[in-house]
N, C-alpha and C positions, 0 to 999 in steps of 0.2 A: 452734787459737790457743795461741802460745806464751807463757809467763810474762813477755815484754817487748815482748806487744801488746797493746792494749786494742781493745776489741769497737768497730764500727763500723756505728753506727745508720743505716737509711735516712733520708735527708734530702734533700726535692725545691723547695722553694722558694727562690726567686732573687729579685734586683734588692732592692726598696726592701722585701719581704716578709722577706727574707733579713735585711738591716740592723734591722728591727723586732724580730724573734725576737731577734737578738744582743743590743738593750737591753733586750727585756723577760726575755731567760734573766741577763744582768749583773745588774739591779736585783733580780731575783725573788733570786738566790742570791749578793748584795751581800755579808752577811756572813760568811758562809763564804770568799767569795772575800778580803775584807777581813782575816781571819784568816790565810790564807795569806801573804798580801803582808806582814802588819803583823810576822810570826815570823820572817820574814826581811829584813823592810827593815828596821825599828825598831831592830836593835841595829847594822847598819852604816851607817844613815844616821845616827846618833846620832855613832860615834864618827866617821865622817867630818865630820861638823858640829862637831864639839867640838875637832877638833884642826884644821880647815882652814876654819871658819866666820870672816868676818870682816868684820863688820855696818860697820866702816867703811870698807870700799873702794868703797863707792857702786857696785859693780857688779848691786844687787839680789839679791833672795834665793836667787834659781833659777841667776844666770850667775855668782856669787862665786867657787864652786870647783866650775865645769861641766866640768876637766881631770877631775876625779875620778869625773865623773856615769858616764862611757863603762866607767871598770873597777867599779865598783861593779855597775853592770848589766851586765855579761858575766859576771863572776867570782859575784856572790851574787844579782842580782834573776833570773838564766836559772833558778834551781830553781824560781821560782815558777810558769810558765807548765806541765809537766809536772803540778805538782798539782793546776792547774784544769783542765787538760785532765782529767786522770783524773774529777775530781768532778765535771766537767758531762756527761762520756759517764755515770759511775754513773746519772745522773740521767735520762739522756735512755734509757738500756736498766731491764733487772729488776737489775740489780747492785747499785744503791744504794749506791755507795761511798758511805764515809763521811770525815771526816775526816782520821784516822791514815791508813788504806790510803793515800790520797790523800799525804798528807805522805811514807810511806816511798816511794811510788814517785816523787816528784819527787826525791829523796834518791837513788834509784837511778838515775837518769836525768842527775842534776847533770852530771857530768863528761863526756858525749854533748852535752848541751846546750851546756857551755862550749868544747867542741872545734868542733862543728859553726856555733855563732853567732860566734865567732872567722874561720873559713872563709867564713861568709857577709859577714861584713864587708872580709874581706879583697877578697871578689871584686867586692863593691859599690863599694870603696874604688878598687878599681885600674880600676872600668870609669869612675869619675868622671873618676879621673886622664889615661883615654885621651881624653874628649872630653864627659865629660856625659853625653849621649845614653846610651852603652853602661853606665852605672851604673845608670839609669832603668829600661834593660830589665831587668838583672840585678837590680835591688832586686825588680821584678815578677814573674819567674823563680821566686825565691827565697824569696817573699812566705809563703808556707804552710811553707817548711822548720823551724822551730820546732816546730810543729804536726805535723807529720809525725816528727820526732825524738822527742817526745814520746808518738806514740799509737804508733807503728811498731818492728817489731825492726830496727834500723839494721846489725845483724850481718848480714842476709841481705838486703840491699836497698842502694841507693845512692840517698840522699837528693837530691844533686843533680840527678843523671839524673830521679829520681820526680819531684822535685817542677818543671823544665823540661817532664816529659810532661803533669804536671796543668797547666800553664800554656799549654801549646801551642792555641792557637786561642781563648783565652780572655783575652790581653793586656787590651785594653781593660773587659773586666770584670771582673777580677782589680784592675786602676788602679782602676775606679770605687769596689769594695768597700774599697779600700785610704783612696781618698780619703774617703769617705762615714766610716769609720770613726777616721782621725787628725783629719778637721774638727773632729769633738765633741770628742775629746782635745785639740787645741790651742785650741777654745773656751773650754774647762774651764779649762785653762791660764791663759789669759787673762785670764778671771774670777776665779781664783784669786791671780794676780798685782795685779789692780785692789783685791784684800779684803785684802791684805797691806799697804796705806797706812792701813786703818783701825786696826792692831793696835798697840797703843802703846808695846810694846817688842819690838825688834828682837835676836833671840838665838839662840846654835844650839839650843837648844828647838824655839823657831817657827819655824827653819829644819825642823829634823827634820820637824816635825808636817807643814809644807807637803809636803816631799818625799815623806812616806810617801801623804798625800792625792792628789800626783800620780801616784805608784805605783801606787795604787789603783785610779784611773780611767783608768788609762792600760792596764790589763787589758783593758778593753773590746775592745781590738784584738786580744786572744786569742782570745774569743768570736768575734768577729768571722769572722775568719779560721778558728777551726774549724769552724762554720755550713758556710764555702766549701768548705774540705777536705771536710768530711761531702757536700755536695753533689756534689760532683765524683766524689767516691767510687760513688755512689748512680749517677749519670750511668753515670760505666763499667761498673758492674755489672751496669746494663739493657742496655746494648751489648753484652755479653758474652752474656749469656741469650738476645737477639734473634738473635745471630750464632749460638749454639747450636741454638736451633730452627730457622734457615734452613739449616743443615747435617742436620739430620735429615729 
């Protein structure tokens, strides 16, 4: 293993057990995950809302500057994923990665995350423009790309090809995991939206707090996809060992 690749522990659970594990891992390590999110999201979300948030626009606390959210997500929040992946893998192995090494790992992977996230979005958008259905197919094929780029040495492998191979024969399984993870995020987003009506003052500060809250809980999908990635890698490793045993 080189310095650009993380250890890949065995993980064999599937279905609802995998989703349950993801929820448990997320909340067990909720504070470190919140720290990773906050150290990146608080300044950029605050700057975004300070200059562009307009409570009088009537579009709501999440939609008023939504055109800037994709920019923030691509160029800044993408650094959070490798931090979380590094930290969680450290907790699942003997390395016990701390906060500082995970932050450094995220910074090291930042530019690659921007590049591959942009490529992923372009491919999915092109698929949607083609006829919508290809966009959904591409989204499932490439859903593990952020995890792959976070955990693997992309200088020695092609993330596009590798992610498509991992999704081969698992399209509906992958789609189910994505739906389960995103459904929880959407539900929390809706509840948070309702909660904003109880806030007496609507300003860039409250908008920033709500944005960071959603940014934090949205990282649940990172944990879900990480466990899916580990499960697929473990399955592939088992098949390789079986093939080697048969060859002998």
